[in-house]
C-alpha positions as CSV (number, residue, x, y, z in Angstrom):
1,M,-92.5,-85.7,-12.8
2,K,-93.6,-82.2,-11.4
3,K,-91.6,-82.9,-8.4
4,I,-88.5,-83.6,-10.2
5,I,-88.8,-80.6,-12.5
6,T,-89.6,-78.5,-9.2
7,G,-86.7,-79.8,-7.4
8,L,-84.3,-79.0,-10.3
9,M,-85.7,-75.4,-10.7
10,M,-85.1,-74.9,-6.9
11,M,-81.5,-76.1,-7.2
12,L,-80.9,-73.9,-10.1
13,I,-82.3,-70.7,-8.4
14,T,-80.6,-71.5,-4.9
15,S,-77.1,-71.9,-6.6
16,V,-77.5,-68.8,-8.9
17,S,-78.5,-66.8,-5.7
18,Y,-75.4,-67.5,-3.8
19,A,-73.1,-66.7,-6.8
20,G,-71.4,-63.5,-6.7
21,I,-69.6,-61.5,-9.6
22,Y,-65.8,-61.4,-9.7
23,K,-63.5,-59.3,-11.6
24,C,-60.5,-61.5,-12.8
25,T,-57.3,-60.2,-14.3
26,A,-54.5,-62.4,-15.6
27,Y,-50.8,-61.8,-14.9
28,L,-47.7,-62.5,-16.9
29,D,-44.4,-61.9,-15.5
30,G,-45.8,-59.9,-12.8
31,A,-47.6,-57.3,-15.0
32,Q,-51.5,-57.4,-16.1
33,A,-51.9,-59.4,-19.3
34,G,-54.9,-58.2,-21.2
35,P,-58.1,-56.9,-20.0
36,A,-60.0,-58.1,-16.8
37,I,-63.0,-60.3,-17.2
38,K,-66.1,-60.7,-15.2
39,I,-66.9,-64.2,-13.8
40,N,-69.9,-65.6,-11.7
41,A,-68.9,-67.8,-9.0
42,S,-69.8,-68.8,-5.3
43,K,-66.0,-68.6,-4.1
44,T,-62.8,-66.8,-5.2
45,P,-60.8,-70.1,-6.0
46,I,-63.7,-71.1,-8.3
47,A,-63.7,-67.8,-10.0
48,E,-60.0,-67.9,-10.5
49,T,-60.1,-71.4,-12.1
50,K,-63.1,-70.5,-14.3
51,A,-61.2,-67.4,-15.4
52,Q,-58.0,-69.2,-16.1
53,D,-59.8,-71.7,-18.3
54,R,-61.5,-69.2,-20.3
55,M,-58.4,-67.0,-20.8
56,V,-56.4,-70.0,-22.0
57,K,-59.1,-71.2,-24.3
58,A,-58.9,-67.7,-25.9
59,G,-55.3,-68.1,-26.5
60,Q,-54.0,-65.7,-23.7
61,K,-50.5,-66.3,-22.3
62,L,-50.5,-66.2,-18.6
63,D,-48.9,-67.1,-15.4
64,Y,-51.7,-66.7,-12.7
65,V,-55.3,-65.3,-12.3
66,K,-56.3,-63.0,-9.5
67,C,-60.0,-62.3,-8.8
68,E,-61.8,-60.1,-6.5
69,E,-65.6,-59.8,-5.6
70,V,-67.5,-56.8,-7.2
71,K,-69.7,-55.4,-4.6
């Protein structure tokens, strides 16, 4: 049982350490639609998908989302 818990903790720590912070902005008709949000993800396409899902659930109308990594 200890090995299973240790393995799960290591997977969690490893996945978090490779994640980066992305600043994501929604666009509607070529103009910014609402404030930018921050997302934790490992890659830009994943960040854009997460941001779009979060914004749509909040009721925001958008055409697309663009994310850039914050350094």
